[in-house]
N, C-alpha and C positions, 0 to 999 in steps of 0.2 A: 402404495406411496408413489407419488408423481415424480417425474424426472425434473431436472433443473429447468427453470424457465429461461427465456432468451437473454434477459439482462444478466442472469447468473453465468450463462455460457459466454457472454461477451466479457464479463469481468474475469472469468477464469482463463479464457483464451486470449485476452488482450495483451499479455506480456509473455509470449511463449519463449523468448530468449532470455528472460530474467534469470533462470537457474544457470544457464551457460555463462552469462555476464558475472554472476556472483562466483562461480566456480573458478573462472579465469582470474578474477581479482583476488580470490583467496589464495590461489596457487602462486600468483605474483608476489603476494605478501609473504608467503612461506618459502620462497625459492632458496634463499640462503640457508634457512634452517633445514630444508630438505636435503640440500647438498651436504651439509654437515652431518645429518643423520645417516645419509648414504655412506659417508666415510667412516663414521664411528657411531654405531647405534648402541647406546646405552640407556638405561632406565633414567639416569640423570638428565641426559641430553634431551630425551623425549619429554619428560616432565617440564623442563625449562622451555622447550619449544611451545608446549601447550599453554604454559602459564604466560608467555610473553606474547602470544598470538592467539588469544582465547577466541576472539570474534572469527577469525579465519578458520580455526578448527571447528567452531560451532557451525559455520557455513558448510564445511565439508561433511560433517556428520548429518546435517539436515538435508543434504542433497537428495536422498531418495523421496523424502516428504515434498520437498520443492518440486521435483519432477512430477510427482503424482498430482500435486495441486495445480500446476500450470501447464499440464499437458493440453494438447489441443483437443477440444470437444468436437466430436465428429457427429454429424446427423442433423 
């Protein structure tokens, strides 16, 4: 099987900071919830944080996949 062609390399390596930007935005969105969870970690508070900030939690869960997809292609 052949490796990725040049256009695929440009597309994958074109936004190398996208995972970092998404991570920072998700943490900014969750900052108050994280402080509350740090003070009083309960199952109820955890489920409420996930339900009210589903997109931010999804971005955090998807970070490994985002890093893999947007890593810089060398070579």
